N, C-alpha and C positions, 0 to 999 in steps of 0.2 A: 708879640709885636704891638706897636702903638702907632696910630695914624699921626699923632703929634710928632713923635720922634722921626717918623718917615718923612713928614713935611720938612722938618728941620734939616735932615740929611739931603733931601732934594734941593732945598734952597742953598745949602752950603756948596754942593757940587755945581749948581748953576752959577754960583758966584766964584767958582774956581778954587774952592776950599775942599781938600780931601780929608774926610773924617778918619781919624786913626783911633781905634777902639780896642780895649782889652778883651781877650777871648773869655776870661774867667778862670777860676782857680779850683775847679772841682776834680780835675784829673780824669774826667769821664768824657764820653762822646755825647755831649749835650748841645742843644741849640739855645743860645742866649742872644738876646737883642740888647744893644744895637749891632753886636758883632756879626750877626747872620744877615744883615741887610746887604743886598748887592751894592757894589760901588764903594764900600768902605774898605779900609785896610784893617783886618782883624788880626791882632798880634798875640802870639803865644810867647812863652818864656823858655829861655835856656839857662843852664847852670855854668859854673866855671870850667867844666870839662867839655863844653860845647855840645852838650846833649840836651834834648828837650826835658824840661823840668817835669817831675812826676806829677805835680799839681796842675800843670797847664792843661786847660780844657782842649779837647780835640774836636775835629769835625770837618765836614766838607767845605765849610765856609772860611776856614783859616787861610790867611794870606801868607804870613811870615812869622818867624820867631826872632827874638832879640834877647840880650842879657836881662834876666829878671830875678836872679837870686843873689843875695848878699849885696844889695845895692845900697850905698850910703845916701841918705836923704836928710833933709832938714827935719828937726824935731819940733815939738810944741812946748817943751818945758821952759825954754828961755830963748833969747835971740841968738845964742850961739850953740844950741844943742843939735845933735845929729843922732840919727837912728840908722840901723841896718834893717832893710825890709826885703821881702820877697813877694813876687806876684806878677801877673800879666800887666797890672797897672804900673809896675816899675819898668816893664819892658817897652810899653807903648811910647813913652817919651823918647827912647832911643830912635824909634822909627820917625816920630815927629821931627826930631832934630835932624835926621838924615834928609827929610823932605825939605826943610828950610835950607840946608846946605845945597841940595840939588837945585832949588829955585834960585840960588845965588849965581848959578851958571847959566840958567835959562828961565827967566821969569814968565815966559809964554807957555810953559808946559801945562797941559790940562791935567786935572785930577786923574783921568784914566791913563794918560801917558806916564805920570809919576808912578802909579800903581804898577803899570807894565814894567817900567825900568826896575823898580825894586824887586818885583817877582822874578824877572828874567835874569837878574844879576845875583840873586841870593845863592849862598853856598849850600850845597846839598849835604845836610847832616842827618844822621839816623835814617840812612837809606839813599840810594843813588837815583831812584826814580824822580821824574820831574816834580811830582806832587805827591804828598801823602797827608793823611788826616792828622798826624802828630805835629808836623812842622810846616805844613803848607808847601810853599815853593822853596823854603829853606831859611837859613839865618841871614839876616840883612848883612850885606857887604857894601859899605859906604863907598869904598874905593872903586869897586867895579861899577856901582851905580853912577858915581860922579863922572867916570870916563864915558859912560854911555850918554849921560845927560849933556855933556860937553859937545858930543858929535851932532846933537840936534837932529838925529835920524831915528826918531821914535814914532811908531804908529800908535793908534788908539788900542787899548787893551783888547786882546783877542776874544775875551768873553763878552764885552759890552759893545764893541764896535761903534764907539762914539755916542751911544744912546745916553742921554742925560737923565731923563725921567725914569725913576725906578718905582716899583710898586710892590705891595705885599702879594705873594703868590696866593691864588684862590684857595689852596688847601690850608692856608694859615689865616684867612680872613676872620676878623672878629665879628661876633653877632651884635 
């Protein structure tokens, strides 16, 4: 954990910006920052079979998963080059795009309301339980999320209860 990054996250949330971060690509149950900070959306990866990618980092802090394998992106070799890539960094933009879409329906949504919408409307893959450490609340479902955002009937996230300021837990404090 880093106090600087924590300050940036707090400022972003206070300004109505929801940080969307990649979980990491170790395939293990590890804690990586900034994904483990409360208040962010920590995104894991799924494959073309709608399964959690084997490389996607797991943990109690994961929020959602999104497509992250065989994603076509721009390359660096020329102005018209493309590459195919894999990773939670390829999945995170799907969630960021979903957030932009939700905000087009209701620009007054708070970061915590957006987080709640995305988590509550996610499709349960790799298990039927509400939450698991492989896929969080599930794979992002933009259609269901947009329907809920349009109703304007969203309360603050059940875990944060509208609290804006987040902090590093005492057990993780740096000396």
